[in-house]
Phi, psi and omega in degrees: 000315182302324179299324182278334181285330179304308176295328182291321182288322176296321175295312179301317178301313179292326175292326180290318182292323177297315179299313180295333179283327182280325185303317182299322180290329173296320179295322181287328177290349178291324182258116187289152177285152178296131179096354174297131178237157180204153175249145178216162175091193180275099184253040172287165186305321181264000180287147176251010181253034178259127179239140183244129175242150188214127179274126185237347185199152178242153176194150176258118178245119181054037176083004178243130180288141184224157173228145185270132179240123172266135180239133173236153183238140182265136176259164184308327181284355178096356179279154180251138180232143181294137181246301185208162172224122190218141171270131174235140179288144181281000000 
């Protein structure tokens, strides 16, 4: 029985170490970095339903970390127009 426990405990220890190394990156991934951009909606060439979001600031509000997101919308002519500015919790 002792012979089978040794590989099992080694596997559990390496799994635990792996989980501890991955958890901080998952926690950090929850709050986007300043300068992160993303596209959403229908971004085909003729669509007017394409939105670009851009993270511009971080702040702690009421003890909770937040990030400020600016949203722009693309029009048929290819120009972008400001839509909203909102704080989101991380």
